[in-house]
C-alpha positions as CSV (number, residue, x, y, z in Angstrom):
1,X,121.9,69.8,-46.1
2,X,125.7,69.8,-46.3
3,X,127.2,69.6,-49.7
4,X,128.9,66.3,-50.2
5,X,132.2,66.1,-52.1
6,X,133.6,62.7,-53.1
7,X,136.6,61.9,-55.4
8,X,135.1,59.6,-57.9
9,X,133.9,59.3,-61.5
10,X,130.2,59.8,-61.7
11,X,128.3,57.7,-64.1
12,X,125.7,60.5,-64.7
13,X,126.1,64.1,-65.3
14,X,129.0,63.8,-67.6
15,X,128.4,65.6,-71.0
16,X,130.2,64.9,-74.2
17,X,132.1,67.7,-75.9
18,X,130.5,68.8,-79.1
19,X,133.0,68.9,-81.9
20,X,132.9,70.1,-85.6
21,X,134.5,67.7,-88.0
22,X,137.8,68.8,-89.1
23,X,137.7,72.1,-87.0
24,X,139.5,70.8,-83.9
25,X,138.4,71.5,-80.3
26,X,136.1,74.4,-79.8
27,X,135.7,76.5,-76.6
28,X,138.1,74.5,-74.5
29,X,140.1,75.8,-71.5
30,X,143.6,75.1,-70.5
31,X,144.5,72.9,-73.5
32,X,147.9,71.3,-73.8
33,X,149.8,70.5,-77.0
34,X,148.2,67.2,-77.0
35,X,144.9,68.9,-77.8
36,X,145.5,69.8,-81.4
37,X,143.2,66.9,-82.3
38,X,141.4,64.0,-80.7
39,X,144.0,61.3,-80.1
40,X,143.4,57.6,-79.7
41,X,145.3,55.4,-77.3
42,X,147.0,53.8,-80.4
43,X,148.1,57.1,-81.8
44,X,149.4,58.2,-78.4
45,X,151.5,55.0,-78.3
46,X,153.0,55.9,-81.7
47,X,153.9,59.5,-80.8
48,X,157.5,60.7,-80.6
49,X,156.6,62.5,-77.4
50,X,158.8,62.1,-74.4
51,X,157.9,59.2,-72.4
52,X,158.5,58.2,-68.8
53,X,157.8,54.5,-67.8
54,X,156.5,53.6,-64.3
55,X,156.5,50.0,-63.1
56,X,153.8,48.9,-60.6
57,X,154.3,45.9,-58.6
58,X,151.0,44.7,-57.1
59,X,149.6,41.8,-55.2
60,X,148.0,40.7,-58.5
61,X,151.2,41.0,-60.6
62,X,153.1,43.8,-62.3
63,X,152.3,46.3,-65.1
64,X,154.1,49.2,-66.8
65,X,152.6,52.6,-67.3
66,X,153.9,55.1,-69.8
67,X,153.3,58.8,-69.0
68,X,153.7,61.7,-71.4
69,X,154.9,65.0,-70.0
70,X,154.3,66.9,-73.2
71,X,150.6,66.3,-73.5
72,X,149.7,66.8,-69.8
73,X,152.6,68.4,-68.0
74,X,150.8,69.3,-64.7
75,X,149.3,65.8,-64.4
76,X,152.5,64.0,-65.2
77,X,154.7,66.2,-63.0
78,X,152.4,65.6,-60.1
79,X,152.1,61.8,-60.7
80,X,155.9,61.4,-61.0
81,X,156.4,63.5,-57.8
82,X,154.1,61.1,-56.0
83,X,155.7,58.0,-57.4
84,X,159.2,59.2,-56.5
85,X,158.0,60.1,-53.0
86,X,156.7,56.4,-52.6
87,X,153.3,57.8,-52.1
88,X,151.5,54.8,-53.8
89,X,153.6,52.2,-52.1
90,X,151.3,49.9,-49.9
91,X,148.0,51.6,-51.1
92,X,145.0,49.5,-52.3
93,X,143.0,49.7,-55.4
94,X,139.9,51.0,-53.6
95,X,137.5,51.1,-56.5
96,X,137.2,48.7,-59.4
97,X,134.2,48.6,-61.7
98,X,134.2,46.0,-64.4
99,X,134.5,47.5,-67.9
100,X,134.8,51.0,-66.4
101,X,137.8,51.8,-64.2
102,X,140.3,50.6,-61.6
103,X,141.2,53.4,-59.2
104,X,143.9,53.8,-56.5
105,X,145.6,56.5,-54.5
106,X,143.2,56.8,-51.6
107,X,145.0,57.2,-48.3
108,X,143.9,55.7,-45.0
109,X,142.6,58.3,-42.5
110,X,145.4,60.0,-40.7
111,X,148.1,58.8,-43.0
112,X,151.0,61.4,-42.9
113,X,151.4,61.2,-46.8
114,X,148.2,63.3,-47.0
115,X,150.4,66.4,-47.2
116,X,151.7,65.2,-50.5
117,X,148.2,65.0,-52.0
118,X,147.9,68.5,-53.5
119,X,145.3,69.7,-56.0
120,X,146.7,70.7,-59.5
121,X,145.3,72.9,-62.3
122,X,143.0,71.3,-65.0
123,X,144.5,70.6,-68.3
124,X,141.9,69.0,-70.5
125,X,143.7,67.7,-73.6
126,X,141.0,65.4,-75.1
127,X,143.0,62.3,-75.6
128,X,140.4,59.7,-75.7
129,X,139.7,57.6,-72.5
130,X,140.2,54.2,-74.1
131,X,141.0,51.0,-72.4
132,X,144.5,51.2,-70.8
133,X,144.6,55.1,-70.6
134,X,145.2,56.7,-67.2
135,X,143.8,59.9,-65.7
136,X,143.6,61.6,-62.4
137,X,140.3,61.5,-60.5
138,X,138.6,64.7,-59.4
139,X,136.3,65.8,-56.6
140,X,132.6,65.5,-57.4
141,X,129.9,67.8,-55.8
142,X,127.0,65.4,-55.4
143,X,124.6,68.3,-54.7
144,X,125.5,70.4,-57.7
145,X,126.2,67.2,-59.8
146,X,129.5,68.6,-61.2
147,X,133.1,68.0,-61.0
148,X,135.1,70.6,-59.2
149,X,137.6,72.4,-61.3
150,X,141.4,72.1,-60.4
151,X,140.6,69.3,-57.9
152,X,142.7,66.4,-59.3
153,X,145.4,65.2,-56.9
154,X,146.9,61.7,-56.1
155,X,144.2,59.4,-57.0
156,X,144.4,57.9,-60.5
157,X,142.2,55.6,-62.6
158,X,142.9,53.1,-65.3
159,X,140.2,52.8,-67.9
160,X,138.9,49.3,-68.4
161,X,136.3,50.2,-71.0
162,X,135.6,52.7,-73.8
163,X,135.0,55.9,-71.6
164,X,135.1,58.7,-74.2
165,X,132.3,60.4,-72.2
166,X,135.0,61.4,-69.7
167,X,137.2,63.2,-72.3
168,X,135.7,66.5,-71.4
169,X,136.3,66.5,-67.8
170,X,139.5,64.5,-67.2
171,X,143.1,64.5,-68.6
172,X,144.6,61.4,-70.0
173,X,148.3,61.6,-69.1
174,X,149.5,58.0,-69.7
175,X,148.5,54.5,-70.6
176,X,149.4,50.9,-69.6
177,X,151.8,49.5,-72.0
178,X,152.7,46.3,-70.4
179,X,150.6,44.0,-68.2
180,X,147.1,45.0,-69.1
181,X,146.2,41.4,-68.4
182,X,147.1,42.1,-64.8
183,X,145.1,45.3,-64.6
184,X,142.0,43.5,-65.8
185,X,142.4,41.0,-63.0
186,X,142.6,43.7,-60.2
187,X,140.0,43.6,-57.5
188,X,139.1,45.9,-54.6
189,X,141.6,45.4,-51.9
190,X,144.5,44.5,-54.2
191,X,147.6,46.4,-53.2
192,X,150.4,48.4,-54.9
193,X,153.4,46.9,-53.4
194,X,155.7,49.4,-55.0
195,X,155.6,52.0,-57.8
196,X,158.8,53.2,-59.3
197,X,160.3,55.0,-62.5
198,X,162.1,52.5,-64.7
199,X,163.7,55.1,-67.1
200,X,165.3,58.5,-66.3
201,X,163.4,61.7,-66.8
């Protein structure tokens, strides 16, 4: 039987990271400066980190996403490269699960933009996956029931619920700061009309 690889978030097979109170993160690989402690979405919003804001105009309305280069440099650089290349313009939200995630960035078969969808290194930073936070999706091996390392690319997901179980395998690099009411209304098939940076790097 061929191994099936899918780029999605699995509901099962994701294990929580064990932490010792007060001792920080133990035995983690590829950590960024954001991994000094577990960070909530509220704390992230209050940090003095560099922030780049990206506006998404969609068929459901507009929302603004703040991304943080210092806590997830690979993820942020990759995401902004795609935004500035107009990669997301016209693409659909192809996966929306109530109280879980809204996911976009999947290309139609044969789309020439596929050459822009390149995998990046993992950088687990353990910012909590709380409502409004944003991460890149990874490939999932359905036979081995595990995520493939260094497989995040163009597809991103916005958390619609408390998804801390994803902390160990995915990297939060941003959060929706305006228009979360629009995000909550998204349905499968809603389109990203245009995504663009609204403040300079």
